[in-house]
C-alpha positions as CSV (number, residue, x, y, z in Angstrom):
1,M,-3.9,55.8,104.9
2,K,-0.4,57.0,105.7
3,T,1.0,56.4,109.1
4,I,3.3,58.9,110.7
5,V,6.0,57.7,113.1
6,D,7.4,60.2,115.5
7,R,10.4,58.5,117.3
8,A,11.1,61.6,119.3
9,A,7.7,61.5,120.9
10,D,8.6,58.3,122.7
11,F,12.3,58.9,123.0
12,V,12.5,60.3,126.6
13,L,10.1,57.7,128.0
14,A,12.0,55.0,126.2
15,V,15.3,56.2,127.6
16,E,13.8,56.1,131.1
17,R,12.5,52.5,130.5
18,V,15.8,51.2,129.1
19,F,18.2,52.9,131.5
20,G,16.0,52.9,134.6
21,V,16.7,56.5,135.4
22,A,14.9,59.8,134.6
23,P,17.1,61.6,132.0
24,R,17.8,65.4,131.9
25,L,16.1,66.8,128.8
26,L,18.5,68.8,126.7
27,D,17.1,69.7,123.3
28,G,13.4,69.5,123.1
29,S,12.7,65.8,123.1
30,R,15.6,64.8,120.8
31,A,18.5,64.8,123.3
32,V,18.9,63.7,126.8
33,L,21.7,63.5,129.4
34,I,22.3,60.5,131.7
35,G,25.2,61.3,133.9
36,D,28.0,62.5,131.6
37,V,26.5,60.7,128.5
38,K,24.3,62.5,126.0
39,L,21.9,60.5,123.8
40,S,20.8,62.4,120.8
41,L,18.5,61.7,117.9
42,E,20.1,62.9,114.7
43,A,19.7,62.7,110.9
44,R,15.9,63.0,110.9
45,E,15.6,60.7,113.9
46,T,17.3,57.8,112.0
47,E,20.5,57.9,114.1
48,L,21.0,57.6,117.8
49,C,24.3,59.3,118.7
50,L,26.1,58.4,122.0
51,I,28.3,61.3,123.2
52,R,30.3,61.6,126.4
53,M,30.4,65.2,127.7
54,H,33.6,66.6,129.1
55,G,32.3,70.0,130.2
56,A,31.6,71.9,126.9
57,L,33.6,69.3,124.8
58,E,31.9,66.3,123.2
59,E,33.6,62.9,122.7
60,W,31.5,61.0,120.1
61,L,31.5,57.3,121.2
62,A,29.1,55.6,118.8
63,V,26.2,56.0,116.4
64,F,23.3,53.5,116.1
65,E,20.9,53.2,113.3
66,V,17.2,53.7,114.3
67,R,14.8,51.3,112.4
68,G,11.4,50.9,113.8
69,E,11.3,50.8,117.7
70,I,13.6,53.3,119.5
71,E,14.2,50.7,122.3
72,V,16.5,48.6,120.0
73,P,19.3,51.2,119.5
74,L,18.8,52.3,123.2
75,L,19.5,48.7,124.2
76,Q,22.6,48.7,122.0
77,A,23.8,52.0,123.4
78,K,23.3,50.6,127.0
79,E,25.3,47.5,126.2
80,F,28.0,49.6,124.5
81,L,28.3,51.7,127.7
82,A,28.4,48.6,129.9
83,S,31.2,47.0,127.9
84,G,33.7,49.6,128.4
């Protein structure tokens, strides 16, 4: 039997669990906004992109590989934001 993993299905809930705030949904369930930071699942949901929004301009801060549980790259992104 083949198992289908849909990381986007749990993405919004996982963001809320990790960051402790309800994110603003941007692009279906694949991108959310927390303050001025956009978290976006890209490349067939194998990359988590961390983007700071400056109005309509985007400043790409980091990209984290998604392998397995979505919480792992979300925790890495939270740590990245806290460090600087």
